[in-house]
C-alpha positions as CSV (number, residue, x, y, z in Angstrom):
1,X,104.8,111.2,91.8
2,X,105.9,114.5,90.3
3,X,105.4,117.3,92.8
4,X,105.5,120.3,90.6
5,X,105.7,123.0,93.2
6,X,106.0,125.8,90.6
7,X,102.7,125.3,88.9
8,X,103.9,124.2,85.4
9,X,106.7,126.8,85.2
10,X,108.8,124.0,83.5
11,X,106.4,122.4,81.0
12,X,108.7,119.4,80.6
13,X,107.7,118.1,84.1
14,X,104.1,117.7,82.9
15,X,105.3,116.0,79.7
16,X,107.4,113.6,81.6
17,X,104.6,112.7,84.0
18,X,102.2,112.2,81.1
19,X,104.7,110.1,79.1
20,X,105.4,107.8,82.1
21,X,101.8,107.9,83.4
22,X,102.9,108.8,86.9
23,X,101.1,110.9,89.4
24,X,101.3,114.7,89.2
25,X,100.7,117.4,91.8
26,X,99.1,120.6,90.4
27,X,100.2,123.6,92.5
28,X,99.3,127.3,92.8
29,X,101.9,130.0,92.9
30,X,99.9,133.0,91.7
31,X,102.4,133.5,88.9
32,X,105.3,134.2,91.1
33,X,108.8,133.4,89.6
34,X,110.3,130.3,91.1
35,X,112.6,130.6,94.1
36,X,111.4,134.2,94.9
37,X,109.7,135.4,98.0
38,X,106.3,137.1,97.7
39,X,106.2,140.8,98.2
40,X,102.9,142.6,98.8
41,X,101.0,139.9,96.8
42,X,97.2,140.3,96.6
43,X,94.4,138.4,95.2
44,X,90.7,139.4,94.8
45,X,89.9,135.9,96.2
46,X,92.8,133.6,97.0
47,X,90.6,130.5,97.1
48,X,89.0,131.2,93.7
49,X,92.4,131.8,92.3
50,X,93.8,128.6,93.7
51,X,90.8,126.6,92.4
52,X,91.1,128.1,88.9
53,X,94.9,127.6,88.6
54,X,95.1,124.1,90.1
55,X,92.0,122.7,88.3
56,X,93.1,124.2,85.0
57,X,96.5,122.5,85.5
58,X,94.8,119.2,86.5
59,X,92.8,119.2,83.2
60,X,96.0,120.0,81.3
61,X,97.7,117.0,83.0
62,X,94.9,114.7,81.9
63,X,95.3,115.9,78.3
64,X,99.1,115.3,78.7
65,X,98.4,111.6,79.6
66,X,98.6,111.7,83.4
67,X,96.0,109.2,84.7
68,X,93.1,111.2,86.3
69,X,93.3,109.1,89.4
70,X,96.9,110.1,90.0
71,X,96.4,113.8,90.0
72,X,96.4,115.9,93.1
73,X,95.8,119.6,93.5
74,X,97.8,121.6,96.1
75,X,97.1,125.1,97.4
76,X,100.8,125.3,97.9
77,X,101.0,127.3,101.1
78,X,103.7,130.0,101.3
79,X,104.4,129.9,97.5
80,X,103.4,133.3,96.2
81,X,101.3,133.9,99.3
82,X,101.4,135.6,102.6
83,X,100.3,134.4,106.1
84,X,96.8,135.8,105.7
85,X,96.4,133.9,102.4
86,X,97.6,130.7,104.1
87,X,95.1,131.0,106.9
88,X,92.2,131.8,104.4
89,X,93.1,128.7,102.4
90,X,92.7,126.6,105.5
91,X,89.5,128.3,106.6
92,X,88.0,127.6,103.2
93,X,89.7,124.3,102.3
94,X,86.3,122.7,101.9
95,X,85.8,124.8,98.7
96,X,89.0,123.3,97.2
97,X,88.0,119.8,98.3
98,X,84.6,120.3,96.6
99,X,86.3,120.5,93.2
100,X,86.5,116.7,93.3
101,X,90.2,116.6,92.7
102,X,92.1,115.0,95.6
103,X,93.8,117.7,97.7
104,X,97.4,117.3,98.8
105,X,98.6,119.6,101.6
106,X,102.2,120.4,102.4
107,X,102.0,122.3,105.7
108,X,105.1,121.1,107.6
109,X,106.8,124.0,109.4
110,X,105.6,126.6,106.8
111,X,106.3,130.3,107.3
112,X,102.6,131.1,107.7
113,X,102.5,128.7,110.7
114,X,105.6,130.3,112.2
115,X,104.2,133.8,111.7
116,X,100.8,132.8,113.2
117,X,102.3,131.4,116.4
118,X,105.5,133.5,116.3
119,X,107.8,130.5,116.4
120,X,111.1,129.7,114.6
121,X,111.1,126.7,112.2
122,X,112.3,124.2,114.8
123,X,109.3,125.0,117.0
124,X,106.4,124.8,114.5
125,X,105.4,121.1,115.0
126,X,102.3,121.8,117.2
127,X,101.1,124.5,114.7
128,X,101.7,122.1,111.8
129,X,99.8,119.3,113.5
130,X,96.9,121.6,114.3
131,X,96.7,122.7,110.7
132,X,97.0,119.1,109.5
133,X,94.1,118.0,111.7
134,X,91.9,120.8,110.5
135,X,92.6,120.0,106.8
136,X,92.2,116.2,107.4
137,X,88.8,116.8,109.1
138,X,87.7,118.7,106.0
139,X,88.6,116.1,103.5
140,X,92.1,116.6,102.3
141,X,93.4,113.4,100.8
142,X,97.2,113.5,101.3
143,X,99.8,115.2,103.2
144,X,103.5,115.8,102.5
145,X,105.2,115.9,105.9
146,X,108.4,116.0,107.9
147,X,107.1,114.6,111.2
148,X,105.8,111.3,109.9
149,X,105.0,109.6,113.2
150,X,103.3,112.6,114.8
151,X,101.3,113.3,111.6
152,X,100.2,109.6,111.4
153,X,98.9,109.9,115.0
154,X,97.0,113.1,114.2
155,X,95.4,111.6,111.1
156,X,94.5,108.4,113.0
157,X,92.9,110.4,115.8
158,X,91.1,112.8,113.4
159,X,89.7,109.8,111.5
160,X,88.6,108.1,114.7
161,X,86.8,111.2,116.0
162,X,85.0,111.4,112.7
163,X,84.0,107.7,113.0
164,X,85.9,106.7,109.8
165,X,88.3,104.3,111.6
166,X,88.2,102.3,114.8
167,X,90.7,103.0,117.7
168,X,93.8,100.9,117.2
169,X,93.8,99.3,120.7
170,X,90.7,99.3,122.8
171,X,91.1,97.5,126.1
172,X,90.3,100.2,128.8
173,X,87.0,99.3,130.5
174,X,86.6,96.3,128.2
175,X,88.8,93.7,129.9
C-alpha cells in the first residue's frame, strides 16, 4: 500500500503503484508544499475541496493502473489544514464516505486533537480514540494508527453498538 501523504506531489509514486498494481492512498493537502506547516490557510468549503482533490486523484490512480478496489481516499488531517478544518472534516465525514471510495483516516495524536483538548502529543490517546469511534460509526473503512490494541477495542465496540458484530465473549447473565 502506497500512502502518498502529499497528494501526488511526486508523480512517480502513482506510477510505481500502478505498475505494481498495489494499493494507493489519495490524500488532500490543499496544495501545500511538502514538509511545511500551514499558515492562515483557508478554504471556501474544506469538505468540498477534500472530495474534489481526493476523488480526482483516485480516478487518476485508476487510469495509472491501480486496481479500483485498492484505492483509499484520506482527508489527511493536519496536512495543509488547521484545527477548525480537522474538526469540520470529522463533523461532515459522511459526505466524504458518500463518494463511494473507501475512506482511510490517520488520526493518531494529530495536532488538531492536541489543540482541541489542549494536550501534548503523549496525552492525546483519548482524543484520538474518540475521533476514531466517531469516524468508524460514520463508515470510514480503514485507520492508520499508533495505539493498535486500543483502536481495535474501539472499533470492536463501535461495530457491536451498531449491531454489525457480536460481542466477543458473552457469558454474564447467560451461564
